[in-house]
Biotite code that builds the C-alpha atoms (Angstrom):
import biotite.structure as struc

atoms = struc.array([
    struc.Atom([-41.204, 29.393, -11.655], chain_id="A", res_id=1, res_name="MET", atom_name="CA", element="C"),
    struc.Atom([-41.546, 30.316, -15.063], chain_id="A", res_id=2, res_name="ASP", atom_name="CA", element="C"),
    struc.Atom([-45.178, 31.722, -14.662], chain_id="A", res_id=3, res_name="LEU", atom_name="CA", element="C"),
    struc.Atom([-43.901, 34.351, -11.878], chain_id="A", res_id=4, res_name="TYR", atom_name="CA", element="C"),
    struc.Atom([-40.599, 34.298, -14.045], chain_id="A", res_id=5, res_name="GLU", atom_name="CA", element="C"),
    struc.Atom([-38.460, 33.576, -10.695], chain_id="A", res_id=6, res_name="MET", atom_name="CA", element="C"),
    struc.Atom([-34.241, 32.464, -10.945], chain_id="A", res_id=7, res_name="ASP", atom_name="CA", element="C"),
    struc.Atom([-34.037, 29.961, -8.109], chain_id="A", res_id=8, res_name="CYS", atom_name="CA", element="C"),
    struc.Atom([-31.691, 27.580, -10.099], chain_id="A", res_id=9, res_name="PRO", atom_name="CA", element="C"),
    struc.Atom([-30.484, 26.490, -6.312], chain_id="A", res_id=10, res_name="ARG", atom_name="CA", element="C"),
    struc.Atom([-34.344, 25.817, -4.706], chain_id="A", res_id=11, res_name="ALA", atom_name="CA", element="C"),
    struc.Atom([-35.197, 24.517, -7.710], chain_id="A", res_id=12, res_name="THR", atom_name="CA", element="C"),
    struc.Atom([-31.856, 22.116, -7.864], chain_id="A", res_id=13, res_name="GLU", atom_name="CA", element="C"),
    struc.Atom([-33.092, 21.182, -3.975], chain_id="A", res_id=14, res_name="ARG", atom_name="CA", element="C"),
    struc.Atom([-36.440, 21.605, -3.553], chain_id="A", res_id=15, res_name="LEU", atom_name="CA", element="C"),
    struc.Atom([-38.101, 19.704, -7.382], chain_id="A", res_id=16, res_name="LEU", atom_name="CA", element="C"),
    struc.Atom([-35.350, 17.547, -8.177], chain_id="A", res_id=17, res_name="ARG", atom_name="CA", element="C"),
    struc.Atom([-33.869, 16.234, -4.322], chain_id="A", res_id=18, res_name="MET", atom_name="CA", element="C"),
    struc.Atom([-36.841, 16.285, -2.651], chain_id="A", res_id=19, res_name="GLY", atom_name="CA", element="C"),
    struc.Atom([-35.082, 17.737, 0.228], chain_id="A", res_id=20, res_name="VAL", atom_name="CA", element="C"),
    struc.Atom([-34.983, 21.890, 1.411], chain_id="A", res_id=21, res_name="PRO", atom_name="CA", element="C"),
    struc.Atom([-31.538, 23.026, 2.678], chain_id="A", res_id=22, res_name="GLU", atom_name="CA", element="C"),
    struc.Atom([-30.029, 23.023, 5.910], chain_id="A", res_id=23, res_name="PRO", atom_name="CA", element="C"),
    struc.Atom([-31.055, 26.091, 8.134], chain_id="A", res_id=24, res_name="MET", atom_name="CA", element="C"),
    struc.Atom([-28.775, 27.119, 10.733], chain_id="A", res_id=25, res_name="LYS", atom_name="CA", element="C"),
    struc.Atom([-29.467, 29.717, 13.704], chain_id="A", res_id=26, res_name="ASN", atom_name="CA", element="C"),
    struc.Atom([-28.366, 29.841, 17.088], chain_id="A", res_id=27, res_name="ALA", atom_name="CA", element="C"),
    struc.Atom([-30.656, 28.700, 19.234], chain_id="A", res_id=28, res_name="ASP", atom_name="CA", element="C"),
    struc.Atom([-31.618, 29.209, 23.739], chain_id="A", res_id=29, res_name="SER", atom_name="CA", element="C"),
    struc.Atom([-29.253, 26.234, 24.923], chain_id="A", res_id=30, res_name="ASN", atom_name="CA", element="C"),
    struc.Atom([-33.620, 25.262, 25.991], chain_id="A", res_id=31, res_name="THR", atom_name="CA", element="C"),
    struc.Atom([-34.396, 24.820, 22.230], chain_id="A", res_id=32, res_name="THR", atom_name="CA", element="C"),
    struc.Atom([-30.817, 22.869, 21.772], chain_id="A", res_id=33, res_name="VAL", atom_name="CA", element="C"),
    struc.Atom([-32.060, 20.303, 24.009], chain_id="A", res_id=34, res_name="ALA", atom_name="CA", element="C"),
    struc.Atom([-35.334, 20.323, 22.624], chain_id="A", res_id=35, res_name="VAL", atom_name="CA", element="C"),
    struc.Atom([-33.661, 19.469, 19.153], chain_id="A", res_id=36, res_name="THR", atom_name="CA", element="C"),
    struc.Atom([-31.332, 16.566, 20.806], chain_id="A", res_id=37, res_name="VAL", atom_name="CA", element="C"),
    struc.Atom([-34.512, 14.891, 22.538], chain_id="A", res_id=38, res_name="ALA", atom_name="CA", element="C"),
    struc.Atom([-36.724, 15.342, 19.462], chain_id="A", res_id=39, res_name="GLU", atom_name="CA", element="C"),
    struc.Atom([-33.663, 14.033, 16.590], chain_id="A", res_id=40, res_name="THR", atom_name="CA", element="C"),
    struc.Atom([-32.784, 10.967, 19.295], chain_id="A", res_id=41, res_name="VAL", atom_name="CA", element="C"),
    struc.Atom([-36.782, 10.175, 18.849], chain_id="A", res_id=42, res_name="GLN", atom_name="CA", element="C"),
    struc.Atom([-36.598, 10.674, 15.475], chain_id="A", res_id=43, res_name="HIS", atom_name="CA", element="C"),
    struc.Atom([-34.098, 8.225, 15.179], chain_id="A", res_id=44, res_name="PHE", atom_name="CA", element="C"),
    struc.Atom([-35.875, 5.573, 17.262], chain_id="A", res_id=45, res_name="ILE", atom_name="CA", element="C"),
    struc.Atom([-39.066, 5.259, 15.727], chain_id="A", res_id=46, res_name="THR", atom_name="CA", element="C"),
    struc.Atom([-37.928, 5.530, 12.219], chain_id="A", res_id=47, res_name="THR", atom_name="CA", element="C"),
    struc.Atom([-35.165, 2.338, 12.884], chain_id="A", res_id=48, res_name="MET", atom_name="CA", element="C"),
    struc.Atom([-37.940, 0.711, 14.595], chain_id="A", res_id=49, res_name="ASP", atom_name="CA", element="C"),
    struc.Atom([-40.038, 1.029, 11.777], chain_id="A", res_id=50, res_name="ALA", atom_name="CA", element="C"),
    struc.Atom([-37.769, -0.067, 9.724], chain_id="A", res_id=51, res_name="VAL", atom_name="CA", element="C"),
    struc.Atom([-37.289, -3.687, 12.153], chain_id="A", res_id=52, res_name="LYS", atom_name="CA", element="C"),
    struc.Atom([-40.584, -3.964, 11.785], chain_id="A", res_id=53, res_name="LEU", atom_name="CA", element="C"),
    struc.Atom([-40.991, -4.568, 8.634], chain_id="A", res_id=54, res_name="GLU", atom_name="CA", element="C"),
    struc.Atom([-42.887, -1.083, 7.253], chain_id="A", res_id=55, res_name="GLN", atom_name="CA", element="C"),
    struc.Atom([-41.436, -0.921, 3.990], chain_id="A", res_id=56, res_name="ARG", atom_name="CA", element="C"),
    struc.Atom([-44.433, 1.378, 1.980], chain_id="A", res_id=57, res_name="ALA", atom_name="CA", element="C"),
    struc.Atom([-42.745, 4.511, 0.780], chain_id="A", res_id=58, res_name="VAL", atom_name="CA", element="C"),
    struc.Atom([-45.947, 6.420, 2.134], chain_id="A", res_id=59, res_name="ASP", atom_name="CA", element="C"),
    struc.Atom([-44.541, 4.108, 5.721], chain_id="A", res_id=60, res_name="GLU", atom_name="CA", element="C"),
    struc.Atom([-40.584, 5.222, 5.193], chain_id="A", res_id=61, res_name="LEU", atom_name="CA", element="C"),
    struc.Atom([-40.719, 8.889, 4.137], chain_id="A", res_id=62, res_name="GLN", atom_name="CA", element="C"),
    struc.Atom([-42.745, 10.716, 6.653], chain_id="A", res_id=63, res_name="PRO", atom_name="CA", element="C"),
    struc.Atom([-39.885, 10.023, 9.059], chain_id="A", res_id=64, res_name="LEU", atom_name="CA", element="C"),
    struc.Atom([-37.224, 10.252, 7.381], chain_id="A", res_id=65, res_name="LEU", atom_name="CA", element="C"),
    struc.Atom([-38.449, 14.036, 6.331], chain_id="A", res_id=66, res_name="SER", atom_name="CA", element="C"),
    struc.Atom([-39.013, 13.856, 10.162], chain_id="A", res_id=67, res_name="ASP", atom_name="CA", element="C"),
    struc.Atom([-35.774, 13.550, 11.340], chain_id="A", res_id=68, res_name="LEU", atom_name="CA", element="C"),
    struc.Atom([-34.125, 15.283, 8.272], chain_id="A", res_id=69, res_name="MET", atom_name="CA", element="C"),
    struc.Atom([-36.034, 18.508, 9.771], chain_id="A", res_id=70, res_name="ASP", atom_name="CA", element="C"),
    struc.Atom([-34.422, 17.843, 13.427], chain_id="A", res_id=71, res_name="CYS", atom_name="CA", element="C"),
    struc.Atom([-30.991, 17.103, 12.661], chain_id="A", res_id=72, res_name="LEU", atom_name="CA", element="C"),
    struc.Atom([-31.334, 20.070, 10.326], chain_id="A", res_id=73, res_name="THR", atom_name="CA", element="C"),
    struc.Atom([-32.029, 22.514, 13.305], chain_id="A", res_id=74, res_name="ARG", atom_name="CA", element="C"),
    struc.Atom([-29.282, 22.204, 14.743], chain_id="A", res_id=75, res_name="LEU", atom_name="CA", element="C"),
    struc.Atom([-27.407, 24.696, 15.410], chain_id="A", res_id=76, res_name="PRO", atom_name="CA", element="C"),
    struc.Atom([-23.056, 24.473, 14.609], chain_id="A", res_id=77, res_name="GLU", atom_name="CA", element="C"),
    struc.Atom([-23.372, 20.950, 12.365], chain_id="A", res_id=78, res_name="THR", atom_name="CA", element="C"),
    struc.Atom([-20.973, 20.695, 10.078], chain_id="A", res_id=79, res_name="PRO", atom_name="CA", element="C"),
    struc.Atom([-21.801, 20.847, 6.486], chain_id="A", res_id=80, res_name="ASN", atom_name="CA", element="C"),
    struc.Atom([-20.805, 17.201, 5.910], chain_id="A", res_id=81, res_name="ASP", atom_name="CA", element="C"),
    struc.Atom([-22.844, 15.891, 9.180], chain_id="A", res_id=82, res_name="PHE", atom_name="CA", element="C"),
    struc.Atom([-22.657, 12.225, 8.087], chain_id="A", res_id=83, res_name="GLU", atom_name="CA", element="C"),
    struc.Atom([-26.110, 11.806, 9.239], chain_id="A", res_id=84, res_name="PRO", atom_name="CA", element="C"),
    struc.Atom([-27.551, 14.147, 7.426], chain_id="A", res_id=85, res_name="ASN", atom_name="CA", element="C"),
    struc.Atom([-26.297, 12.734, 3.983], chain_id="A", res_id=86, res_name="ARG", atom_name="CA", element="C"),
    struc.Atom([-26.536, 9.322, 4.975], chain_id="A", res_id=87, res_name="LYS", atom_name="CA", element="C"),
    struc.Atom([-30.752, 10.601, 5.633], chain_id="A", res_id=88, res_name="VAL", atom_name="CA", element="C"),
    struc.Atom([-31.258, 13.158, 2.764], chain_id="A", res_id=89, res_name="SER", atom_name="CA", element="C"),
    struc.Atom([-29.796, 10.351, 0.502], chain_id="A", res_id=90, res_name="LYS", atom_name="CA", element="C"),
    struc.Atom([-32.174, 8.070, 1.722], chain_id="A", res_id=91, res_name="TRP", atom_name="CA", element="C"),
    struc.Atom([-35.109, 11.024, 1.303], chain_id="A", res_id=92, res_name="LEU", atom_name="CA", element="C"),
    struc.Atom([-33.674, 11.533, -2.207], chain_id="A", res_id=93, res_name="GLN", atom_name="CA", element="C"),
    struc.Atom([-34.349, 7.940, -3.140], chain_id="A", res_id=94, res_name="LYS", atom_name="CA", element="C"),
    struc.Atom([-37.901, 7.615, -1.752], chain_id="A", res_id=95, res_name="LEU", atom_name="CA", element="C"),
    struc.Atom([-38.748, 10.614, -3.372], chain_id="A", res_id=96, res_name="ASN", atom_name="CA", element="C"),
    struc.Atom([-37.884, 9.446, -6.290], chain_id="A", res_id=97, res_name="ALA", atom_name="CA", element="C"),
    struc.Atom([-41.206, 6.435, -5.810], chain_id="A", res_id=98, res_name="MET", atom_name="CA", element="C"),
    struc.Atom([-44.472, 6.556, -5.855], chain_id="A", res_id=99, res_name="ARG", atom_name="CA", element="C"),
    struc.Atom([-46.633, 6.189, -2.692], chain_id="A", res_id=100, res_name="ALA", atom_name="CA", element="C"),
    struc.Atom([-47.669, 2.639, -3.447], chain_id="A", res_id=101, res_name="VAL", atom_name="CA", element="C"),
    struc.Atom([-44.161, 1.168, -4.050], chain_id="A", res_id=102, res_name="ASP", atom_name="CA", element="C"),
    struc.Atom([-42.070, -0.640, -1.451], chain_id="A", res_id=103, res_name="GLN", atom_name="CA", element="C"),
    struc.Atom([-38.467, -1.267, -0.828], chain_id="A", res_id=104, res_name="ILE", atom_name="CA", element="C"),
    struc.Atom([-37.067, -4.380, -1.070], chain_id="A", res_id=105, res_name="ASP", atom_name="CA", element="C"),
    struc.Atom([-35.162, -6.839, 1.860], chain_id="A", res_id=106, res_name="GLU", atom_name="CA", element="C"),
    struc.Atom([-31.911, -5.537, 0.773], chain_id="A", res_id=107, res_name="ASP", atom_name="CA", element="C"),
    struc.Atom([-32.985, -1.695, 0.723], chain_id="A", res_id=108, res_name="ASP", atom_name="CA", element="C"),
    struc.Atom([-34.533, -2.665, 4.040], chain_id="A", res_id=109, res_name="ALA", atom_name="CA", element="C"),
    struc.Atom([-31.845, -3.291, 5.559], chain_id="A", res_id=110, res_name="ARG", atom_name="CA", element="C"),
    struc.Atom([-29.143, -1.695, 4.283], chain_id="A", res_id=111, res_name="GLN", atom_name="CA", element="C"),
    struc.Atom([-31.209, 1.809, 6.106], chain_id="A", res_id=112, res_name="LEU", atom_name="CA", element="C"),
    struc.Atom([-31.079, 0.295, 9.409], chain_id="A", res_id=113, res_name="TYR", atom_name="CA", element="C"),
    struc.Atom([-27.200, 0.010, 8.668], chain_id="A", res_id=114, res_name="HIS", atom_name="CA", element="C"),
    struc.Atom([-27.317, 4.001, 7.415], chain_id="A", res_id=115, res_name="ASP", atom_name="CA", element="C"),
    struc.Atom([-30.039, 4.930, 10.552], chain_id="A", res_id=116, res_name="LEU", atom_name="CA", element="C"),
    struc.Atom([-27.619, 2.859, 13.026], chain_id="A", res_id=117, res_name="ASP", atom_name="CA", element="C"),
    struc.Atom([-24.719, 4.240, 12.268], chain_id="A", res_id=118, res_name="SER", atom_name="CA", element="C"),
    struc.Atom([-25.339, 7.536, 11.507], chain_id="A", res_id=119, res_name="ALA", atom_name="CA", element="C"),
    struc.Atom([-27.192, 7.553, 15.098], chain_id="A", res_id=120, res_name="TYR", atom_name="CA", element="C"),
    struc.Atom([-23.462, 6.045, 16.505], chain_id="A", res_id=121, res_name="ALA", atom_name="CA", element="C"),
    struc.Atom([-21.978, 9.348, 14.380], chain_id="A", res_id=122, res_name="GLU", atom_name="CA", element="C"),
    struc.Atom([-25.044, 11.794, 16.288], chain_id="A", res_id=123, res_name="PHE", atom_name="CA", element="C"),
    struc.Atom([-24.455, 10.326, 19.617], chain_id="A", res_id=124, res_name="THR", atom_name="CA", element="C"),
    struc.Atom([-20.259, 10.413, 19.260], chain_id="A", res_id=125, res_name="ARG", atom_name="CA", element="C"),
    struc.Atom([-21.110, 14.384, 17.442], chain_id="A", res_id=126, res_name="TYR", atom_name="CA", element="C"),
    struc.Atom([-23.140, 14.798, 21.056], chain_id="A", res_id=127, res_name="LEU", atom_name="CA", element="C"),
    struc.Atom([-20.711, 14.108, 22.584], chain_id="A", res_id=128, res_name="LYS", atom_name="CA", element="C"),
    struc.Atom([-17.283, 16.054, 21.709], chain_id="A", res_id=129, res_name="ARG", atom_name="CA", element="C"),
    struc.Atom([-19.663, 19.206, 21.429], chain_id="A", res_id=130, res_name="THR", atom_name="CA", element="C"),
    struc.Atom([-20.395, 18.728, 25.624], chain_id="A", res_id=131, res_name="THR", atom_name="CA", element="C"),
])
């Protein structure tokens, strides 16, 4: 950023330090929202299955969590403090700070599964409240 004389402190914070882009909210059609909800459910299930199947390497889990976070941030009208976003973001930050060859330990895997399960439950409660 210094090379181009850009001063973008929030972008630097979100992308370089946290490793998670700023959520983008936009008004979509009902069809697009339905597709995004279906993709979000798919990514929740896939990521939870990967943890249950004892995938522990960062390079196996990080892309799954990244895809899940992408879908969660595309959902319109979610609150800024939406709990599923916060939990997934926390794990993305942790995995982004690790090397690809690193693995999470059994305690972290158990906590990740618990966080994903509770985030999924909150996500489904949110959907029931908004329909």
